[in-house]
All heavy atoms as TSV, in Angstrom:
chain	resi	resn	atom	element	x	y	z
A	1	MET	N	N	16.104	65.659	-162.601
A	1	MET	CA	C	15.034	64.690	-162.684
A	1	MET	C	C	15.427	63.451	-161.872
A	1	MET	O	O	16.527	62.934	-162.024
A	1	MET	CB	C	14.793	64.311	-164.152
A	1	MET	CG	C	13.601	63.413	-164.335
A	1	MET	SD	S	13.228	62.979	-166.049
A	1	MET	CE	C	12.860	64.531	-166.776
A	2	LYS	N	N	14.530	62.979	-161.019
A	2	LYS	CA	C	14.815	61.809	-160.182
A	2	LYS	C	C	14.502	60.527	-160.943
A	2	LYS	O	O	13.475	60.415	-161.607
A	2	LYS	CB	C	13.980	61.853	-158.914
A	2	LYS	CG	C	14.420	62.924	-157.967
A	2	LYS	CD	C	13.720	62.769	-156.641
A	2	LYS	CE	C	14.216	63.856	-155.721
A	2	LYS	NZ	N	13.703	63.692	-154.372
A	3	ARG	N	N	15.404	59.575	-160.836
A	3	ARG	CA	C	15.205	58.266	-161.459
A	3	ARG	C	C	14.493	57.330	-160.499
A	3	ARG	O	O	14.735	57.349	-159.303
A	3	ARG	CB	C	16.534	57.645	-161.869
A	3	ARG	CG	C	17.054	58.249	-163.149
A	3	ARG	CD	C	18.239	57.491	-163.615
A	3	ARG	NE	N	19.384	58.342	-163.251
A	3	ARG	CZ	C	20.620	57.954	-163.245
A	3	ARG	NH1	N	20.925	56.721	-163.557
A	3	ARG	NH2	N	21.583	58.773	-162.925
A	4	VAL	N	N	13.621	56.486	-161.078
A	4	VAL	CA	C	12.877	55.501	-160.303
A	4	VAL	C	C	13.041	54.149	-160.984
A	4	VAL	O	O	12.832	54.028	-162.193
A	4	VAL	CB	C	11.369	55.863	-160.227
A	4	VAL	CG1	C	10.590	54.801	-159.466
A	4	VAL	CG2	C	11.177	57.224	-159.590
A	5	LEU	N	N	13.424	53.151	-160.206
A	5	LEU	CA	C	13.589	51.801	-160.732
A	5	LEU	C	C	12.239	51.093	-160.700
A	5	LEU	O	O	11.597	50.988	-159.649
A	5	LEU	CB	C	14.608	51.029	-159.900
A	5	LEU	CG	C	14.924	49.607	-160.345
A	5	LEU	CD1	C	15.509	49.591	-161.752
A	5	LEU	CD2	C	15.880	48.968	-159.357
A	6	VAL	N	N	11.808	50.591	-161.868
A	6	VAL	CA	C	10.536	49.868	-161.995
A	6	VAL	C	C	10.876	48.404	-162.254
A	6	VAL	O	O	11.459	48.073	-163.291
A	6	VAL	CB	C	9.675	50.436	-163.151
A	6	VAL	CG1	C	8.373	49.673	-163.291
A	6	VAL	CG2	C	9.421	51.917	-162.946
A	7	THR	N	N	10.514	47.531	-161.314
A	7	THR	CA	C	10.894	46.111	-161.419
A	7	THR	C	C	9.719	45.202	-161.730
A	7	THR	O	O	9.852	43.989	-161.682
A	7	THR	CB	C	11.547	45.640	-160.103
A	7	THR	OG1	O	10.620	45.801	-159.035
A	7	THR	CG2	C	12.816	46.423	-159.821
A	8	ARG	N	N	8.584	45.755	-162.072
A	8	ARG	CA	C	7.392	44.956	-162.380
A	8	ARG	C	C	7.545	44.268	-163.738
A	8	ARG	O	O	8.228	44.774	-164.623
A	8	ARG	CB	C	6.168	45.849	-162.436
A	8	ARG	CG	C	5.945	46.630	-161.158
A	8	ARG	CD	C	4.706	47.406	-161.261
A	8	ARG	NE	N	3.621	46.432	-161.143
A	8	ARG	CZ	C	2.376	46.738	-160.898
A	8	ARG	NH1	N	2.021	47.983	-160.784
A	8	ARG	NH2	N	1.458	45.827	-160.780
A	9	PRO	N	N	6.873	43.124	-163.944
A	9	PRO	CA	C	6.893	42.487	-165.259
A	9	PRO	C	C	6.053	43.289	-166.257
A	9	PRO	O	O	5.173	44.051	-165.865
A	9	PRO	CB	C	6.289	41.102	-165.011
A	9	PRO	CG	C	5.513	41.219	-163.755
A	9	PRO	CD	C	6.153	42.329	-162.954
A	10	GLU	N	N	6.358	43.132	-167.535
A	10	GLU	CA	C	5.547	43.756	-168.580
A	10	GLU	C	C	4.210	43.034	-168.651
A	10	GLU	O	O	4.133	41.867	-168.332
A	10	GLU	CB	C	6.265	43.666	-169.941
A	10	GLU	CG	C	7.478	44.540	-170.052
A	10	GLU	CD	C	7.169	46.021	-170.044
A	10	GLU	OE1	O	5.988	46.409	-170.119
A	10	GLU	OE2	O	8.106	46.801	-169.951
A	11	PRO	N	N	3.145	43.670	-169.046
A	11	PRO	CA	C	3.026	45.033	-169.551
A	11	PRO	C	C	2.865	46.080	-168.447
A	11	PRO	O	O	2.827	47.270	-168.725
A	11	PRO	CB	C	1.784	44.986	-170.418
A	11	PRO	CG	C	0.927	43.953	-169.775
A	11	PRO	CD	C	1.889	42.929	-169.210
A	12	ASP	N	N	2.765	45.651	-167.191
A	12	ASP	CA	C	2.583	46.606	-166.094
A	12	ASP	C	C	3.745	47.583	-165.971
A	12	ASP	O	O	3.552	48.740	-165.617
A	12	ASP	CB	C	2.389	45.875	-164.770
A	12	ASP	CG	C	1.064	45.120	-164.715
A	12	ASP	OD1	O	0.124	45.539	-165.410
A	12	ASP	OD2	O	0.983	44.122	-163.991
A	13	ALA	N	N	4.949	47.129	-166.252
A	13	ALA	CA	C	6.116	48.009	-166.132
A	13	ALA	C	C	5.996	49.204	-167.074
A	13	ALA	O	O	6.317	50.337	-166.701
A	13	ALA	CB	C	7.402	47.239	-166.417
A	14	GLY	N	N	5.541	48.969	-168.284
A	14	GLY	CA	C	5.384	50.058	-169.246
A	14	GLY	C	C	4.346	51.072	-168.809
A	14	GLY	O	O	4.542	52.286	-168.940
A	15	ARG	N	N	3.232	50.573	-168.266
A	15	ARG	CA	C	2.174	51.482	-167.786
A	15	ARG	C	C	2.660	52.292	-166.590
A	15	ARG	O	O	2.417	53.500	-166.509
A	15	ARG	CB	C	0.923	50.685	-167.431
A	15	ARG	CG	C	0.193	50.136	-168.648
A	15	ARG	CD	C	-1.168	49.613	-168.268
A	15	ARG	NE	N	-1.082	48.413	-167.450
A	15	ARG	CZ	C	-1.277	47.180	-167.896
A	15	ARG	NH1	N	-1.556	46.986	-169.170
A	15	ARG	NH2	N	-1.203	46.148	-167.090
A	16	THR	N	N	3.353	51.627	-165.693
A	16	THR	CA	C	3.883	52.330	-164.521
A	16	THR	C	C	4.903	53.381	-164.941
A	16	THR	O	O	4.902	54.511	-164.436
A	16	THR	CB	C	4.516	51.329	-163.537
A	16	THR	OG1	O	3.506	50.393	-163.129
A	16	THR	CG2	C	5.083	52.023	-162.318
A	17	ALA	N	N	5.777	53.024	-165.887
A	17	ALA	CA	C	6.787	53.963	-166.373
A	17	ALA	C	C	6.133	55.187	-167.024
A	17	ALA	O	O	6.579	56.321	-166.821
A	17	ALA	CB	C	7.724	53.268	-167.355
A	18	ALA	N	N	5.075	54.970	-167.781
A	18	ALA	CA	C	4.387	56.089	-168.427
A	18	ALA	C	C	3.798	57.037	-167.381
A	18	ALA	O	O	3.911	58.269	-167.512
A	18	ALA	CB	C	3.281	55.567	-169.343
A	19	ARG	N	N	3.196	56.486	-166.321
A	19	ARG	CA	C	2.635	57.337	-165.260
A	19	ARG	C	C	3.724	58.103	-164.528
A	19	ARG	O	O	3.546	59.266	-164.158
A	19	ARG	CB	C	1.825	56.492	-164.285
A	19	ARG	CG	C	0.433	56.162	-164.842
A	19	ARG	CD	C	-0.366	55.396	-163.857
A	19	ARG	NE	N	0.047	54.001	-164.048
A	19	ARG	CZ	C	-0.196	53.008	-163.225
A	19	ARG	NH1	N	-0.823	53.223	-162.105
A	19	ARG	NH2	N	0.193	51.800	-163.496
A	20	LEU	N	N	4.861	57.457	-164.320
A	20	LEU	CA	C	5.965	58.147	-163.648
A	20	LEU	C	C	6.502	59.291	-164.507
A	20	LEU	O	O	6.805	60.371	-163.998
A	20	LEU	CB	C	7.084	57.152	-163.328
A	20	LEU	CG	C	6.791	56.174	-162.190
A	20	LEU	CD1	C	7.817	55.056	-162.167
A	20	LEU	CD2	C	6.749	56.906	-160.858
A	21	ARG	N	N	6.620	59.068	-165.835
A	21	ARG	CA	C	7.082	60.135	-166.742
A	21	ARG	C	C	6.148	61.338	-166.690
A	21	ARG	O	O	6.599	62.490	-166.682
A	21	ARG	CB	C	7.164	59.618	-168.178
A	21	ARG	CG	C	8.498	59.083	-168.538
A	21	ARG	CD	C	8.617	58.752	-170.027
A	21	ARG	NE	N	9.276	57.469	-170.136
A	21	ARG	CZ	C	8.673	56.289	-170.250
A	21	ARG	NH1	N	7.368	56.235	-170.327
A	21	ARG	NH2	N	9.348	55.177	-170.320
A	22	GLU	N	N	4.817	61.058	-166.655
A	22	GLU	CA	C	3.828	62.140	-166.586
A	22	GLU	C	C	4.007	62.989	-165.327
A	22	GLU	O	O	3.674	64.164	-165.324
A	22	GLU	CB	C	2.409	61.561	-166.584
A	22	GLU	CG	C	1.992	60.943	-167.897
A	22	GLU	CD	C	0.676	60.177	-167.767
A	22	GLU	OE1	O	0.095	60.134	-166.649
A	22	GLU	OE2	O	0.243	59.613	-168.776
A	23	ARG	N	N	4.551	62.386	-164.281
A	23	ARG	CA	C	4.725	63.087	-163.010
A	23	ARG	C	C	6.130	63.657	-162.849
A	23	ARG	O	O	6.500	64.103	-161.773
A	23	ARG	CB	C	4.387	62.140	-161.868
A	23	ARG	CG	C	2.892	61.857	-161.782
A	23	ARG	CD	C	2.594	60.663	-160.907
A	23	ARG	NE	N	1.167	60.451	-160.719
A	23	ARG	CZ	C	0.361	59.895	-161.598
A	23	ARG	NH1	N	0.829	59.517	-162.776
A	23	ARG	NH2	N	-0.910	59.714	-161.337
A	24	GLY	N	N	6.929	63.593	-163.912
A	24	GLY	CA	C	8.228	64.246	-163.886
A	24	GLY	C	C	9.398	63.384	-163.449
A	24	GLY	O	O	10.472	63.907	-163.188
A	25	PHE	N	N	9.195	62.063	-163.372
A	25	PHE	CA	C	10.281	61.166	-162.997
A	25	PHE	C	C	10.909	60.551	-164.233
A	25	PHE	O	O	10.327	60.569	-165.321
A	25	PHE	CB	C	9.763	60.044	-162.092
A	25	PHE	CG	C	9.276	60.518	-160.760
A	25	PHE	CD1	C	7.930	60.771	-160.546
A	25	PHE	CD2	C	10.160	60.720	-159.713
A	25	PHE	CE1	C	7.465	61.206	-159.322
A	25	PHE	CE2	C	9.710	61.155	-158.483
A	25	PHE	CZ	C	8.363	61.401	-158.290
A	26	GLU	N	N	12.090	59.992	-164.075
A	26	GLU	CA	C	12.770	59.267	-165.147
A	26	GLU	C	C	12.777	57.779	-164.771
A	26	GLU	O	O	13.616	57.329	-164.000
A	26	GLU	CB	C	14.208	59.753	-165.302
A	26	GLU	CG	C	14.959	59.054	-166.403
A	26	GLU	CD	C	16.406	59.487	-166.466
A	26	GLU	OE1	O	16.775	60.495	-165.826
A	26	GLU	OE2	O	17.173	58.786	-167.147
A	27	PRO	N	N	11.809	57.002	-165.305
A	27	PRO	CA	C	11.742	55.590	-164.945
A	27	PRO	C	C	12.846	54.774	-165.617
A	27	PRO	O	O	13.198	55.014	-166.771
A	27	PRO	CB	C	10.366	55.144	-165.424
A	27	PRO	CG	C	10.002	56.107	-166.485
A	27	PRO	CD	C	10.711	57.389	-166.178
A	28	VAL	N	N	13.392	53.838	-164.869
A	28	VAL	CA	C	14.354	52.866	-165.395
A	28	VAL	C	C	13.670	51.515	-165.259
A	28	VAL	O	O	13.446	51.028	-164.152
A	28	VAL	CB	C	15.676	52.887	-164.601
A	28	VAL	CG1	C	16.627	51.819	-165.122
A	28	VAL	CG2	C	16.305	54.267	-164.648
A	29	VAL	N	N	13.283	50.927	-166.392
A	29	VAL	CA	C	12.524	49.677	-166.376
A	29	VAL	C	C	13.489	48.499	-166.379
A	29	VAL	O	O	14.313	48.355	-167.284
A	29	VAL	CB	C	11.552	49.608	-167.582
A	29	VAL	CG1	C	10.796	48.293	-167.592
A	29	VAL	CG2	C	10.587	50.791	-167.542
A	30	LEU	N	N	13.376	47.665	-165.344
A	30	LEU	CA	C	14.211	46.484	-165.206
A	30	LEU	C	C	13.344	45.362	-164.627
A	30	LEU	O	O	13.351	45.107	-163.428
A	30	LEU	CB	C	15.399	46.772	-164.280
A	30	LEU	CG	C	16.354	45.621	-164.020
A	30	LEU	CD1	C	17.075	45.208	-165.292
A	30	LEU	CD2	C	17.342	46.009	-162.944
A	31	PRO	N	N	12.544	44.707	-165.490
A	31	PRO	CA	C	11.659	43.653	-164.987
A	31	PRO	C	C	12.475	42.516	-164.363
A	31	PRO	O	O	13.386	41.988	-164.982
A	31	PRO	CB	C	10.919	43.167	-166.229
A	31	PRO	CG	C	11.114	44.223	-167.255
A	31	PRO	CD	C	12.400	44.905	-166.927
A	32	LEU	N	N	12.167	42.181	-163.116
A	32	LEU	CA	C	12.887	41.118	-162.419
A	32	LEU	C	C	12.153	39.785	-162.481
A	32	LEU	O	O	12.649	38.782	-161.990
A	32	LEU	CB	C	13.106	41.505	-160.955
A	32	LEU	CG	C	14.003	42.718	-160.740
A	32	LEU	CD1	C	14.149	42.997	-159.257
A	32	LEU	CD2	C	15.368	42.510	-161.374
A	33	SER	N	N	10.980	39.785	-163.077
A	33	SER	CA	C	10.236	38.539	-163.239
A	33	SER	C	C	9.478	38.578	-164.554
A	33	SER	O	O	9.348	39.629	-165.187
A	33	SER	CB	C	9.275	38.320	-162.078
A	33	SER	OG	O	8.335	39.365	-162.031
A	34	GLU	N	N	8.983	37.434	-164.958
A	34	GLU	CA	C	8.235	37.321	-166.203
A	34	GLU	C	C	7.020	36.457	-165.936
A	34	GLU	O	O	7.119	35.410	-165.286
A	34	GLU	CB	C	9.116	36.666	-167.270
A	34	GLU	CG	C	8.441	36.468	-168.593
A	34	GLU	CD	C	9.351	35.800	-169.609
A	34	GLU	OE1	O	10.514	35.502	-169.278
A	34	GLU	OE2	O	8.884	35.558	-170.721
A	35	THR	N	N	5.867	36.907	-166.408
A	35	THR	CA	C	4.640	36.150	-166.228
A	35	THR	C	C	4.415	35.299	-167.462
A	35	THR	O	O	4.425	35.807	-168.579
A	35	THR	CB	C	3.448	37.101	-166.020
A	35	THR	OG1	O	3.741	37.954	-164.923
A	35	THR	CG2	C	2.179	36.341	-165.745
A	36	ARG	N	N	4.237	34.002	-167.247
A	36	ARG	CA	C	3.981	33.085	-168.360
A	36	ARG	C	C	2.783	32.207	-168.042
A	36	ARG	O	O	2.556	31.851	-166.898
A	36	ARG	CB	C	5.154	32.137	-168.571
A	36	ARG	CG	C	6.387	32.769	-169.079
A	36	ARG	CD	C	7.368	31.699	-169.442
A	36	ARG	NE	N	8.717	32.217	-169.479
A	36	ARG	CZ	C	9.760	31.471	-169.702
A	36	ARG	NH1	N	9.633	30.177	-169.874
A	36	ARG	NH2	N	10.961	32.008	-169.740
A	37	THR	N	N	2.060	31.834	-169.076
A	37	THR	CA	C	0.969	30.882	-168.938
A	37	THR	C	C	1.512	29.516	-169.313
A	37	THR	O	O	2.059	29.339	-170.398
A	37	THR	CB	C	-0.203	31.254	-169.855
A	37	THR	OG1	O	-0.621	32.583	-169.533
A	37	THR	CG2	C	-1.361	30.309	-169.674
A	38	LEU	N	N	1.397	28.576	-168.402
A	38	LEU	CA	C	1.885	27.222	-168.647
A	38	LEU	C	C	0.711	26.305	-168.962
A	38	LEU	O	O	-0.389	26.494	-168.448
A	38	LEU	CB	C	2.636	26.700	-167.418
A	38	LEU	CG	C	3.846	27.521	-166.990
A	38	LEU	CD1	C	4.411	26.952	-165.693
A	38	LEU	CD2	C	4.903	27.513	-168.071
A	39	PRO	N	N	0.947	25.296	-169.802
A	39	PRO	CA	C	-0.148	24.363	-170.102
A	39	PRO	C	C	-0.510	23.562	-168.849
A	39	PRO	O	O	0.354	23.199	-168.056
A	39	PRO	CB	C	0.442	23.453	-171.183
A	39	PRO	CG	C	1.916	23.579	-171.041
A	39	PRO	CD	C	2.177	24.948	-170.488
A	40	ALA	N	N	-1.781	23.323	-168.692
A	40	ALA	CA	C	-2.240	22.532	-167.545
A	40	ALA	C	C	-2.131	21.052	-167.892
A	40	ALA	O	O	-2.685	20.587	-168.881
A	40	ALA	CB	C	-3.677	22.887	-167.214
A	41	VAL	N	N	-1.393	20.327	-167.088
A	41	VAL	CA	C	-1.228	18.892	-167.291
A	41	VAL	C	C	-1.636	18.211	-165.989
A	41	VAL	O	O	-1.025	18.421	-164.948
A	41	VAL	CB	C	0.241	18.527	-167.635
A	41	VAL	CG1	C	0.386	17.037	-167.811
A	41	VAL	CG2	C	0.692	19.270	-168.873
A	42	LEU	N	N	-2.681	17.408	-166.069
A	42	LEU	CA	C	-3.147	16.690	-164.884
A	42	LEU	C	C	-2.563	15.292	-164.919
A	42	LEU	O	O	-2.820	14.527	-165.830
A	42	LEU	CB	C	-4.670	16.645	-164.855
A	42	LEU	CG	C	-5.367	18.002	-164.864
A	42	LEU	CD1	C	-6.877	17.821	-164.913
A	42	LEU	CD2	C	-4.975	18.795	-163.643
A	43	LYS	N	N	-1.764	14.968	-163.917
A	43	LYS	CA	C	-1.106	13.671	-163.878
A	43	LYS	C	C	-1.589	12.848	-162.687
A	43	LYS	O	O	-0.813	12.183	-162.040
A	43	LYS	CB	C	0.411	13.848	-163.793
A	43	LYS	CG	C	1.009	14.472	-165.019
A	43	LYS	CD	C	2.510	14.497	-164.913
A	43	LYS	CE	C	3.100	15.056	-166.197
A	43	LYS	NZ	N	4.540	15.010	-166.205
A	44	PHE	N	N	-2.835	12.896	-162.410
A	44	PHE	CA	C	-3.345	12.094	-161.302
A	44	PHE	C	C	-4.681	11.500	-161.705
A	44	PHE	O	O	-5.355	11.983	-162.591
A	44	PHE	CB	C	-3.489	12.926	-160.031
A	44	PHE	CG	C	-4.615	13.936	-160.100
A	44	PHE	CD1	C	-5.874	13.610	-159.657
A	44	PHE	CD2	C	-4.390	15.207	-160.615
A	44	PHE	CE1	C	-6.899	14.533	-159.732
A	44	PHE	CE2	C	-5.414	16.129	-160.678
A	44	PHE	CZ	C	-6.669	15.789	-160.233
A	45	ARG	N	N	-5.022	10.440	-161.053
A	45	ARG	CA	C	-6.333	9.839	-161.245
A	45	ARG	C	C	-7.041	9.880	-159.898
A	45	ARG	O	O	-6.448	9.491	-158.895
A	45	ARG	CB	C	-6.195	8.390	-161.694
A	45	ARG	CG	C	-5.613	8.265	-163.073
A	45	ARG	CD	C	-5.513	6.818	-163.424
A	45	ARG	NE	N	-4.794	6.678	-164.682
A	45	ARG	CZ	C	-5.068	5.765	-165.586
A	45	ARG	NH1	N	-5.985	4.873	-165.362
A	45	ARG	NH2	N	-4.377	5.727	-166.697
A	46	PRO	N	N	-8.264	10.317	-159.898
A	46	PRO	CA	C	-8.987	10.335	-158.628
A	46	PRO	C	C	-9.118	8.919	-158.063
A	46	PRO	O	O	-9.365	7.981	-158.796
A	46	PRO	CB	C	-10.344	10.921	-158.982
A	46	PRO	CG	C	-10.199	11.507	-160.341
A	46	PRO	CD	C	-9.039	10.839	-160.997
A	47	LYS	N	N	-8.925	8.793	-156.764
A	47	LYS	CA	C	-9.100	7.503	-156.108
A	47	LYS	C	C	-10.584	7.216	-155.954
A	47	LYS	O	O	-11.381	8.141	-155.780
A	47	LYS	CB	C	-8.420	7.502	-154.737
A	47	LYS	CG	C	-6.926	7.617	-154.851
A	47	LYS	CD	C	-6.294	7.534	-153.500
A	47	LYS	CE	C	-4.788	7.645	-153.632
A	47	LYS	NZ	N	-4.103	7.563	-152.356
A	48	PRO	N	N	-10.938	5.942	-156.015
A	48	PRO	CA	C	-12.365	5.637	-155.800
A	48	PRO	C	C	-12.784	6.102	-154.402
A	48	PRO	O	O	-11.988	6.140	-153.477
A	48	PRO	CB	C	-12.422	4.118	-155.910
A	48	PRO	CG	C	-11.042	3.632	-156.068
A	48	PRO	CD	C	-10.137	4.790	-156.251
A	49	SER	N	N	-14.018	6.458	-154.283
A	49	SER	CA	C	-14.534	6.945	-153.003
A	49	SER	C	C	-14.399	5.871	-151.932
A	49	SER	O	O	-14.675	4.699	-152.171
A	49	SER	CB	C	-15.996	7.349	-153.127
A	49	SER	OG	O	-16.108	8.411	-154.027
A	50	LEU	N	N	-13.963	6.296	-150.772
A	50	LEU	CA	C	-13.863	5.383	-149.637
A	50	LEU	C	C	-15.173	5.455	-148.859
A	50	LEU	O	O	-15.787	6.521	-148.757
A	50	LEU	CB	C	-12.694	5.783	-148.739
A	50	LEU	CG	C	-11.307	5.727	-149.392
A	50	LEU	CD1	C	-10.264	6.280	-148.425
A	50	LEU	CD2	C	-10.963	4.299	-149.781
A	51	PRO	N	N	-15.576	4.335	-148.278
A	51	PRO	CA	C	-16.829	4.353	-147.515
A	51	PRO	C	C	-16.680	5.219	-146.269
A	51	PRO	O	O	-15.620	5.279	-145.660
A	51	PRO	CB	C	-17.057	2.888	-147.152
A	51	PRO	CG	C	-15.724	2.253	-147.269
A	51	PRO	CD	C	-14.949	3.033	-148.293
A	52	CYS	N	N	-17.686	5.931	-145.938
A	52	CYS	CA	C	-17.695	6.742	-144.731
A	52	CYS	C	C	-18.222	5.901	-143.584
A	52	CYS	O	O	-19.231	5.210	-143.708
A	52	CYS	CB	C	-18.589	7.965	-144.909
A	52	CYS	SG	S	-17.962	9.120	-146.114
A	53	TRP	N	N	-17.587	5.900	-142.461
A	53	TRP	CA	C	-18.016	5.092	-141.298
A	53	TRP	C	C	-18.794	5.918	-140.361
A	53	TRP	O	O	-18.659	6.937	-139.978
A	53	TRP	CB	C	-16.822	4.451	-140.598
A	53	TRP	CG	C	-15.999	3.603	-141.515
A	53	TRP	CD1	C	-14.788	3.898	-142.030
A	53	TRP	CD2	C	-16.328	2.331	-142.041
A	53	TRP	NE1	N	-14.328	2.897	-142.833
A	53	TRP	CE2	C	-15.271	1.907	-142.857
A	53	TRP	CE3	C	-17.426	1.483	-141.911
A	53	TRP	CZ2	C	-15.258	0.694	-143.518
A	53	TRP	CZ3	C	-17.400	0.281	-142.595
A	53	TRP	CH2	C	-16.325	-0.098	-143.385
């Protein structure tokens, strides 16, 4: 059985590994990145509109 390295972040890595198993491969899951949602913090104030010449 051929091994395949899966480096995608979860949950995609699990889905990819399952598809590879169905096709006869031995997936090795090693996520090299992590997807996170960060809070949005706006630290700017819009400048007043400048006159157009």
